[in-house]
C-alpha positions in Angstrom: 32.3 1.9 -6.0 29.9 2.6 -3.1 26.3 1.8 -2.9 24.0 4.4 -1.4 20.9 2.8 0.1 19.4 6.1 1.2 16.0 7.1 -0.3 15.8 9.2 -3.4 16.6 12.8 -2.8 15.5 15.9 -4.6 18.0 18.6 -5.7 17.5 20.4 -2.4 18.9 17.4 -0.5 15.7 16.4 1.4 13.8 13.3 0.9 10.5 13.7 -1.0 7.3 13.3 1.0 5.8 10.1 -0.4 3.3 9.5 2.4 0.2 10.3 0.2 1.5 8.0 -2.5 2.0 5.2 0.0 -1.5 5.7 1.4 -3.0 5.7 -2.0 -1.1 2.5 -3.0 -2.2 0.7 0.2 -5.8 1.8 -0.4 -5.7 0.7 -4.0 -4.8 -2.8 -2.9 -6.4 -2.9 0.6 -9.9 -1.8 -0.2 -10.7 -4.4 -2.8 -9.0 -7.0 -0.6 -11.2 -6.1 2.3 -14.3 -6.1 0.2 -13.4 -9.6 -1.0 -12.9 -10.8 2.6 -16.2 -9.2 3.6 -18.0 -11.0 0.7 -16.3 -14.3 1.7 -17.4 -13.9 5.3 -21.0 -13.3 4.1 -21.0 -16.4 1.9 -19.3 -18.9 4.2 -22.4 -19.7 6.2 -24.1 -21.0 3.0 -21.4 -23.7 2.8 -22.4 -25.2 6.1 
């Protein structure tokens, strides 16, 4: 019983191009996070 840790392959034997999916996933999480950090930075001076 061997465990193949290689990425998922299509029937052609080449790895699928997942770059657009990875970029979309990072944007989906990163953009709201950056907006939250930006809002925080704007509101911090009001605390002091």
